N, C-alpha and C positions, 0 to 999 in steps of 0.2 A: 375546644375552646382555646387552648394555649397555640395549637397547631393554626389556627386561623388569624391569631393576633400576631405571629409572627410576620405575616405580609405587610401589616403596619408597620411594624419595628423596622423592617428593610425600607419601607419607604421612607420613613423619617429619617433614615442613616444615609440613603444615596439620593434621594431626590435633589434637584439643582439647588446649589448653595449650601447643602448639608455638610459637606467636606469629606466624606468617607467615598473613596474611588470603590466601585463594587466587588472586584476581584481582591483587593486590599482587606476591606470589609469580611470576606468569606474565609479568608487565610487567618485571619484573627481571631474570629470566633471559633474556627476548628481547632487552631493549633493550641490556643488557649484552654479549650476545654480538655486535651488531652491528660494533662498531669492531674488534673481532680479526679477525672474517672479513673485513672490507673490506682490512684490512692483509694478512691472509694471502693474498686474492686478487689484490690488489696486487702482492705480492712474487713472485707466480708469472707475473707479466707478463700476466695476464688483464684483460681489459675491463670496468670496476667501475661505468660509467655504463650506466643502463639507457635504453631508448628509450622514447617516449610508449607505445606498444603494450605494451611489456615492462613498464611500469609498473601498466598498468590489469591484465594478467594477474597479475602478482605481488602487488598490492594485494586482489585478488579471491580468490588461492588461500591468501594469507597470513592472511586475515580469516577463511576455511572453517578452514584450520588450526590458527590459534593462538587465533582469540579464541573460537568456539563449538566447535570442536575441541579442543585440550588445554585449553583454558580450563574448559570443562564437565566435563572429567577432573577437574582440580584441584579444582574447586568440589564435585565428588560426593564425593571421598575425604576431605571433611572428616568424613563419615560412614561411607562404605562402605570397607571392608578394600582393601588394594592388589591382594590375589588377585582379588577380585571385580570390581576396575576393570578389571584386565587381562582376565579372561574376556569381559566384556560388550564391551569394545573389539575383542576377536577377531572380533564378528560384522561387522566392518568388510568383509570380503570379498563378504558376502553383499549389503550394502546398495550396495556398487560394482555387482555383478550386476546388480541391480536396476534401480539409476540407468542403467545403460548400455542396458538393455532399453527404459526409458522415452524416453531420449535418442534413441535409433535407432529408436523408434516400431515395434518388433516385439515381437509377443506372447511374453511368457516361455512357455518350453516347460513341459509338463507336470512334467517332471524338474526342472525350476528352481523352479516354485512348490511341489513337496513338499520340497524342501530348504530353501526359506526357511521355510515352515510348521513343519519339525522346528528348527529353528534359533530359531525365536519361541516354539516349546514350551519350547525349553530355558531361554530367558530369563524365562519365566513359572513355570517351577519354582524358579529362583533368587529369583524375586521372591516367591513364594508365603509363606514363613515370614513375612515382614514384613507381607504382607495379612493373614495368618491371625492374628497377635499385634495388629494395628491398630496397627502404627508406622509412621506415613503418611511420615517423613522418610526412613526406608531405601527404601519403595517410589519415591518422588521420586528418590532418588539412582540407582536402577535406571534411570529414566524419562530421567533427565539423562544418564548415560553412554550410553544407546543415541542420543539425539540427538547429542552429542560424537562417536559412532563413525559416524553418518551424515555429519556436518561433516566428518570428517578424509577419510571416502571420497569425498565430491564435491571438496573440495580437492585431493586425488590424482588424480582424475580430470580435473580441469580443467588441472592440469599437462600430464597425460599427453597430454589432445587440443590444447592449446594451448602446445607447448612454446617456451621462450626461448632465444635463441642467448648469453645471458650466461652465464657461468661458474658453475657448479653451488655455489661458496663462495659467490661475491657473490650468486647467486639466494638462497641462505638466508638473506644477510645482510637482504636487503631483504624478503623475505617475514616475517622476525623484527620487523624495523621497524615494517612496516605493522601485524602482528599484535599486536606489543607496545603500541603507539601505542593501538590498540583497544582491548585489556585493561585499559590504564591508565585509558581514558576510563570503562571499566564499573566500575573501582575507584573513581573520583570519584562516579558517578553514585549507586551503591549506598552511598556514604558509609563505606568500610572505612577502619578506624583504622591509624595507623602501625603498621610491624612491630616486634614485640618478642621476636625468636627466642633459642630457647634454644639451646645449643651444637649439638645433636644437628639441631635444624632448620636452623642455619649449614650443618652438614655435608649435610644432604642437599641444600641449595639449590647448594652448591659443584658437588656431583656433578651436578644437572640442567644447570647452567651449561657445565661443561666437557664432560662426557661426552655429554650429550643435546642442547644446544643446538649446542654447536661440532661435535663429531665425529659421534652417530648422525644429526642430522638432514641434515645434508650428505650423508652416505653414503646415507640414504633417497631423497634428491633424485636423486643420481648413479645409484641403481639404478632409479628410475622411468625414467631415459631411456635407461638401457641396456638394461634387462631386460624382457620382457613382463610385465604386470601381475599375472597370476595368480601367477609367480613372485617378485614383489617383496611379495606378501601371504602367501606361506607363513609369514610369521613370526606369522601369526596361530595357527600351531599350537603354537608355542614359548611364546610370551610367557605364557599362562596357567600353563603347568606351571613354569616358572622363577620367576615372580612369586607362585605360590603356594608354592613351597619357600621362597622369600626371605622370605615375610611370616611363615611358620611359624617360621623360624630365628632372625629377628630381632625380629618383633612379637608372637609366639605367637598368630596368627592361626588361629582354627578354622575347618574346613572342615565342614560339615554333609553328610548324606546327600543333602539336597535340593539343595546345592550341585554336588556331584558329578554326581547325575544330570542337573542342566541342564547342567554343563559339557559330559558327554557329548554330548547332543543339540545344543549350540550346535558342536561340532567336528564333528559328523557332518554338520549342514548346510552348514557352512563346505567340508569335504570333498567333499561332493555338488556344492557349486557350483564347486570347483577341477576335479572331475573332467568337469564338462560343458564347462568355458571349454576343457580341453585336447580 
């Protein structure tokens, strides 16, 4: 539920007129979470100073998860509805399955290729209205969301295959530290203005900081350590449904027949991927 509602919170903070530049929003939520997480980890008696190897892993995974993973989602939600963003990010398990096949140098099965094709057909249907109307920015948002999903999947896979002994709370802190610094650098590179948030945008930011960065992300890292990857990524089934409902309730976001058809194909592709992993 919390993971799904962060898409609504992002949209509230970065939609036109809200006042938060996307990269500054991402940097602020990450960097402000760091001291809270480190104090939390220390209060539990956990080790909070990483080794050199752990720094390398945390910096790499943090960059993939927060700079190009979450950062691209926030960037896209300037134009894309929160439900669309959640739907496109639900393709992450498909990217993970394909990445694992490439990393392990094993040829994907025919069934996996079919599941991937079905999922990507779904994204094509979602992007079709924008292509048909000639609205390039909306199509670009879809592409950016797909790239963000790929990056989040790679960052999660890196975590899974190169685990660190650091406590999950401290690990979340350092990943957001490295990711936040990277997103802040992007903000300066593109010349983003200073934030001028509306009260509703501040509310979205506060939700992202407390429930997204402090609790949901820490829980996600813990789940990656304790559960099989295919089980962790079952959130891909839930996010689009709840995000669509929240967007409809609070932002009056409309969902077209193309979106519904594309959503069905994306989730069918994800379901096929999970079935094969089992």
